C-alpha angles and dihedrals in degrees: 000000000000121000104191101307096334119100109221120192118196141149120245119243122261100250118203103262094035088055093047095049091048092050092046093050092046094051093045089050090051089051090049090054096047091047090049092052095044103036116003091192092060092055091055089049089052092054094047093045099045102020122085109273108167096207090054094048094054087051095058109279091122095157088076089074085077108015094065090069092066094057124081133190098222147348096273090046089055096042095049094047094046093046091052091047091053097044096049107018096057092062093051093047091051092051099037101034126242096279097055093039090056091046090053094047094050090044089057094043095050092041090052089050091050092051091048091052092049092051091047091061093044123101091248112133119253097022127107136171092238096065116108118227120195136172139076092258092114093061092038095055089047089056091049095053090045090051092050093049097044100036100024096144096046110108117233124203107237097218125223089019111079099236145078126241133185112254093237092057093046091052092047090054090049091051092050092049091048093050093049093045091049091067094044108086092193089061100060108308116211093001089072091062086063088059089048090048091052091052092048097049093042088055092047092051095050096039105038111017125083115284091237092052142266098285092047091052092048093049090049091052090047092052093044092053092044092051090047089051093052093045087054091052090052093049090051091049089048091056091049091050091052090052092049093050092050092048090056094048097252125133105241122213120230136262130230124227090275094054095255114149118242111195121225118264095228118101130227123202091356093299132106116244111247118222136199130237122202 
């Protein structure tokens, strides 16, 4: 990055969930390779059991919506995805915190899977629901578009090319390439729709979901509904209390909008009436 006029090159830190995802993907890839060497049929079983196969997902194998992102087709596939996760995901985990970062990553991974399943059952040529899709690219592309939207003016060193580029332009080029490649069957077929799905859901998360994250927004909505429910109960109890007081000849106080009792100001026997507040 640039610091004033000084070019500073540094590696991002390995933040907690970035490190865990990289380690998990590396270990699973190692297991894939060992199984492939010992028993090739078992590697095929692994891909079809944990990869994203739309026809299996709609018949109940829902774990594939996440598990496919931990499998990779080759060493370069793994290295590119993990390097991108490290370079761009670490910054976002530092700024968002580990909880929201993981939420965003899984949101992009699952969203990418849903787009892939939808496309697999569409009438587009060359796509079938029996095709397996593997790789963390859906989550990675979600991170990329988020980085472009949040840090658009930050300059990124385009290694190994010897120049800098603003993040928003880099992401725009990537989106263009993905869209073009998506409709080129020779360039990856249905797997490219996973990339497009990651971009789409990453954009939705940043643009339309609460700034503090989806779970935070849902919890806020839950507590707001819960508090409204209890305020309603208190208002109903207040109305019943007023009716009871009038039936027994007493002068009730009044209640505020939250159902809290406000005692009357008049005095009896030289003493002020004491009220209660719930």
